[in-house]
C-alpha positions in Angstrom: 18.7 -27.4 -4.2 17.8 -24.9 -1.4 20.9 -23.0 0.0 21.7 -24.3 3.4 21.2 -20.7 4.8 17.5 -20.7 3.6 16.7 -24.3 5.0 13.5 -24.3 7.3 12.3 -21.0 5.8 8.9 -21.4 4.1 7.8 -19.1 1.1 5.3 -16.4 2.3 1.9 -16.5 1.1 0.9 -13.0 0.8 -2.8 -12.5 0.0 -3.6 -10.6 -3.2 -6.7 -8.1 -3.8 -7.6 -6.7 -7.1 -9.1 -3.0 -7.0 -10.2 -1.0 -10.0 -12.2 1.8 -8.5 -11.2 4.4 -5.8 -11.3 3.1 -2.2 -10.5 3.5 1.4 -8.2 0.9 2.9 -9.7 -1.6 5.3 -8.3 -3.8 7.9 -8.6 -6.7 5.4 -5.9 -4.9 3.2 -3.3 -5.1 6.1 -0.1 -7.2 5.0 -1.5 -7.7 1.6 -0.5 -7.1 -1.9 -3.1 -4.8 -3.4 -3.2 -4.9 -7.3 -4.7 -1.8 -8.7 -5.8 -2.2 -12.3 -7.7 0.8 -13.3 -7.9 2.2 -16.6 -8.5 5.8 -15.4 -7.2 7.5 -12.3 -8.2 6.3 -9.0 -7.4 7.3 -5.4 -6.8 4.9 -2.3 -7.6 6.8 1.0 -5.7 6.1 4.2 -8.5 6.2 6.8 -7.9 8.0 10.4 -7.5 5.5 13.4 -10.8 6.6 14.4 -12.5 5.0 11.5 -10.0 1.9 11.0 -7.6 1.2 13.5 -4.7 -0.5 11.8 -2.0 -1.7 14.1 1.4 0.2 14.4 3.8 -1.8 12.0 0.9 -2.5 9.6 2.4 -2.8 5.9 0.4 -2.5 2.6 2.0 -3.1 -0.7 0.2 -1.4 -3.9 1.2 -2.4 -7.4 -0.2 -0.4 -10.3 -1.2 -3.0 -13.0 -3.4 -0.6 -15.0 -2.8 2.4 -17.1 -4.7 4.6 -14.9 -3.0 7.0 -12.3 -3.0 5.5 -8.5 -2.7 8.1 -5.8 -2.8 7.9 -2.3 -4.4 10.3 -0.1 -4.6 11.1 3.7 -7.8 11.2 5.4 -8.3 13.9 8.0 -5.8 14.0 10.6 -3.8 11.3 8.9 -0.1 12.0 7.9 1.6 10.1 5.0 5.5 10.9 5.0 7.1 10.1 1.7 10.1 11.6 -0.3 9.3 14.8 -1.6 5.6 14.5 -0.5 4.8 12.4 -3.6 1.9 10.3 -3.1 1.3 8.6 -6.7 2.6 5.3 -8.0 5.1 6.2 -10.6 3.7 4.1 -13.6 2.2 0.5 -14.6 3.8 -2.3 -12.8 5.6 0.2 -10.3 4.8 -0.5 -6.5 4.8 1.3 -3.2 4.6 0.1 0.5 2.7 1.9 3.4 4.0 1.3 6.9 2.1 2.5 9.8 4.5 4.0 12.5 2.2 5.5 14.9 -1.2 6.8 15.7 -2.4 8.2 12.2 1.1 8.4 11.0 2.3 6.3 7.8 5.6 6.3 5.8 5.2 5.5 1.9 7.9 4.5 0.0 8.8 2.8 -3.4 8.4 4.2 -7.1 6.5 7.5 -6.3 5.8 10.1 -8.8 
């Protein structure tokens, strides 16, 4: 039985994409769950607005499903703000979320190392 507070709500269908090599984020990644299953270290680059114009408010969730280290990097002119300036996903099955907050500005939070 669905609790009355949840009546009328439908489950979200979040698109998933699998990644196994270093890449630059693209518009198709917006509002997606990226499953990164690399055996070796890879880097995901957040592009500048002049390359890919993500709207402010865009969210991208990234889960490390493989054993390889996953690090986020900022392209020239991009700022990624995170706790203690950490940009790597903490371990296998850990997840982080990127949120665009302004022109070339992103917050990154979650399981960071």
